[in-house]
C-alpha positions in Angstrom: -13.3 11.3 -21.6 -13.7 8.1 -19.5 -10.0 8.0 -18.8 -10.0 11.7 -17.8 -12.9 11.0 -15.4 -11.0 8.1 -13.8 -7.9 10.2 -13.4 -9.9 13.0 -11.9 -11.6 10.6 -9.5 -8.2 9.2 -8.4 -7.0 12.7 -7.8 -10.0 13.6 -5.7 -9.6 10.4 -3.7 -6.0 11.3 -2.9 -7.1 14.8 -1.9 -9.6 13.3 0.5 -7.0 11.0 2.0 -4.6 13.9 2.4 -7.2 16.0 4.0 -8.2 13.2 6.4 -4.6 12.9 7.6 -4.5 16.6 8.4 -7.9 16.9 10.0 -7.8 13.7 11.9 -4.4 14.6 13.2 -5.5 18.1 14.3 -9.0 17.4 15.6 -9.0 13.7 16.3 -11.1 11.1 14.5 -14.1 11.1 16.8 -14.5 14.9 16.7 -14.1 15.2 12.9 -17.1 15.0 10.5 -16.9 14.0 6.9 -18.2 17.5 6.0 -15.0 18.9 7.6 -12.8 16.5 5.7 -14.6 17.5 2.4 -14.1 21.2 3.2 -10.4 20.6 3.9 -10.1 18.8 0.6 -12.0 21.5 -1.3 -14.7 19.1 -2.5 -18.3 18.5 -1.7 -19.6 16.1 1.0 -21.1 14.0 -1.8 -17.6 13.4 -3.2 -16.6 11.8 0.1 -19.4 9.3 -0.1 -18.6 8.6 -3.8 -15.2 7.2 -2.6 -15.9 6.0 0.9 -18.9 4.4 2.6 -18.4 6.2 5.9 -15.8 7.7 8.2 -14.5 4.3 9.2 -13.9 3.4 5.5 -12.1 6.7 5.0 -10.0 6.1 8.1 -9.1 2.5 7.0 -8.1 3.7 3.5 -5.9 6.5 5.0 -4.1 3.9 7.2 -3.7 1.4 4.4 -2.1 4.0 2.1 0.5 4.8 4.6 1.3 1.2 5.8 1.0 -0.8 2.6 4.6 -0.5 1.5 5.8 -2.0 4.8 3.1 -4.7 4.7 4.2 -5.6 1.2 7.9 -5.8 2.3 6.9 -8.2 5.2 4.9 -10.4 2.9 7.6 -10.6 0.4 10.3 -11.4 3.0 8.1 -13.9 4.8 7.5 -15.9 1.6 11.1 -16.3 0.6 13.9 -18.6 1.6 16.8 -16.7 3.1 20.5 -17.6 3.1 20.9 -15.5 6.2 17.5 -15.5 8.0 18.7 -13.4 11.0 20.2 -10.9 8.7 16.9 -10.7 6.9 15.1 -10.1 10.3 17.5 -7.4 11.2 17.1 -5.7 7.7 13.3 -5.7 8.1 13.5 -4.1 11.5 15.9 -1.5 10.4 14.0 -0.8 7.2 10.7 -0.3 9.2 12.3 2.3 11.5 14.0 4.2 8.6 10.8 4.2 6.6 8.9 5.7 9.5 11.7 8.3 10.1 11.8 9.4 6.5 8.1 9.3 5.6 6.0 12.2 6.9 2.8 10.5 5.8 3.6 7.4 7.8 4.4 9.6 10.8 1.1 11.5 10.5 -0.9 8.3 10.2 0.9 6.5 13.0 0.3 9.5 15.2 -3.5 9.4 14.4 -3.7 5.7 15.1 -1.8 5.9 18.4 -4.2 8.7 19.5 -7.4 7.0 18.4 -9.6 4.6 20.4 -10.7 1.9 18.0 -14.2 1.4 19.3 -17.7 2.2 18.1 -17.7 3.0 14.4 -14.0 2.0 14.2 -14.4 -1.4 15.7 -14.2 -3.1 12.3 -10.9 -1.4 11.7 -9.7 -2.7 15.0 -10.4 -6.2 13.8 -8.6 -5.6 10.6 -5.6 -4.2 12.4 -5.4 -7.3 14.6 -5.5 -9.5 11.5 -2.7 -7.4 10.0 -0.7 -7.7 13.2 -1.1 -11.5 13.2 0.0 -11.6 9.5 3.1 -9.5 10.4 4.0 -11.9 13.2 3.5 -14.9 11.0 5.7 -13.5 8.3 8.5 -12.7 10.7 8.2 -16.0 12.5 8.6 -17.9 9.3 12.0 -16.2 8.9 12.9 -17.0 12.5 12.0 -20.6 11.9 14.4 -20.6 8.9 17.1 -19.4 11.3 16.5 -22.4 13.6 16.5 -24.8 10.6 19.8 -23.3 9.4 21.4 -23.6 12.8 21.6 -19.9 13.4 19.4 -20.4 16.5 19.2 -23.3 18.9 16.7 -26.0 18.0 14.6 -25.3 21.2 14.1 -21.6 20.5 10.6 -20.5 21.1 10.1 -18.8 17.7 6.6 -17.4 18.5 7.9 -15.8 21.7 11.0 -14.5 20.1 9.0 -13.0 17.2 6.6 -11.3 19.7 9.5 -9.9 21.6 11.0 -8.3 18.5 7.6 -7.0 17.4 7.0 -5.4 20.8 10.4 -3.8 20.8 10.2 -2.3 17.3 6.6 -1.2 17.7 7.4 0.4 21.0 10.3 2.4 19.5 7.9 3.6 16.7 5.2 4.7 19.2 7.6 6.5 21.5 9.4 8.2 18.7 6.2 9.4 17.0 5.2 11.1 20.3 8.6 12.8 20.7 10.4 13.1 17.3 12.9 15.6 18.6 14.3 13.1 21.1 16.8 11.7 18.5 17.4 11.1 14.8 15.5 7.8 14.2 16.9 7.3 10.7 20.5 7.7 11.9 19.9 5.5 15.0 17.8 2.8 13.5 20.6 0.2 13.1 22.0 0.8 16.6 18.5 0.6 18.1 17.9 -2.8 16.5 21.4 -4.0 17.4 21.0 -2.9 21.0 18.5 -5.6 21.8 21.1 -8.2 20.7 23.8 -6.9 23.1 25.0 -9.4 25.7 23.4 -9.2 29.1 25.3 -7.4 31.8 27.4 -9.7 34.1 25.5 -11.0 37.0 26.5 -10.0 40.6 28.6 -12.9 41.9 27.0 -12.5 45.3 23.6 -13.2 43.9 22.2 -16.8 44.4 22.6 -19.1 41.4 19.6 -19.4 39.2 18.0 -22.7 38.7 18.4 -24.1 35.1 15.4 -23.9 32.8 14.2 -26.7 30.6 12.1 -27.0 27.5 11.7 -24.1 25.2 13.6 -20.9 26.1 11.8 -18.3 28.1 11.8 -14.5 27.5 15.5 -14.0 28.3 16.6 -17.0 26.3 14.4 -16.1 23.3 15.6 -12.5 23.5 19.2 -13.5 23.2 18.5 -16.4 20.9 16.6 -14.3 18.4 19.1 -11.6 18.1 22.2 -13.5 17.1 24.3 -12.0 14.4 23.9 -13.9 11.2 24.8 -11.0 8.9 28.2 -10.3 7.3 28.2 -7.0 9.1 27.7 -8.6 12.4 30.7 -10.9 11.7 32.9 -7.9 11.1 31.6 -6.1 14.2 31.0 -8.8 16.9 29.3 -6.4 19.4 26.7 -5.4 16.8 24.2 -7.1 14.7 21.5 -9.6 15.6 23.3 -12.1 17.7 22.6 -14.4 20.7 24.2 -15.2 24.0 22.2 -18.3 24.6 21.9 -19.5 28.2 
C-alpha cells in the first residue's frame, strides 16, 4: 500500500508539472493561480500544496525537469579530461540545440521562461538561474582551458571571454528559434549553426587603414576565432567546417 501511495503521488506530481507547463504557457506565470493549475491537472488545490510550497516552487520544479538532462550533460563533460577538447565543446553545443529542437517539453518551458519576468515571487528562482548559468560557464570553460593546455588554442586565449561568447551565441539561437520555430529546422541545422561561428572572417577592404596590433589576452574577435578552431576529426576532413580558429 505504501508503495502504491508513493507511485500515485509521483504520478500526481507529474500531472501538476504537465499542467503548469500548459497553463503558464497559455496564460503567463503572473496571471495563473495554483487553483487553475490544479484544475488543469484534474486534482484539488490541496494536492498542489502537498507537492509544492508555492507557485515559485512549482515553477522551479517545472523548469528543472526540462533542463536537468542538459545540466547533467554539462557537468559530466566539464568534469572529464578530453582527448579533443574543442571537439567536445562543439558536441555540447550541437547536442544542446538538437535536444531543444526535438523535445517539446523543453520548448514549452523555454518559451515560458523567455516570457516571464523573474521578479517578485520568482526572485529566488532568478538567483538559482544565475547560479546555474555560472555553473554552465564554469563547466564549458574548463574544457576550453584543456584546449589551451593541449595546444589547440593559443596560450594567451582569454578562456572566460571565449566561453561567454559561445554561451551568448548558443543561448541566442535557442531564444530566437523558440519564438519562431517555423523559421528553419533547428535539428537539421544545428551542426551548421555551430560551425558558422567558426568560419573565417571576411577579407578586409585593402583600402581600409591598418589596424593597430593588440597585446595581452585576445579580445572578442581573437577569442571568437580562437575558441572555434576545428579539433575534431570531422573538422579535419572538412576544413571549412567544425570548431576552428583563424587567430590574429
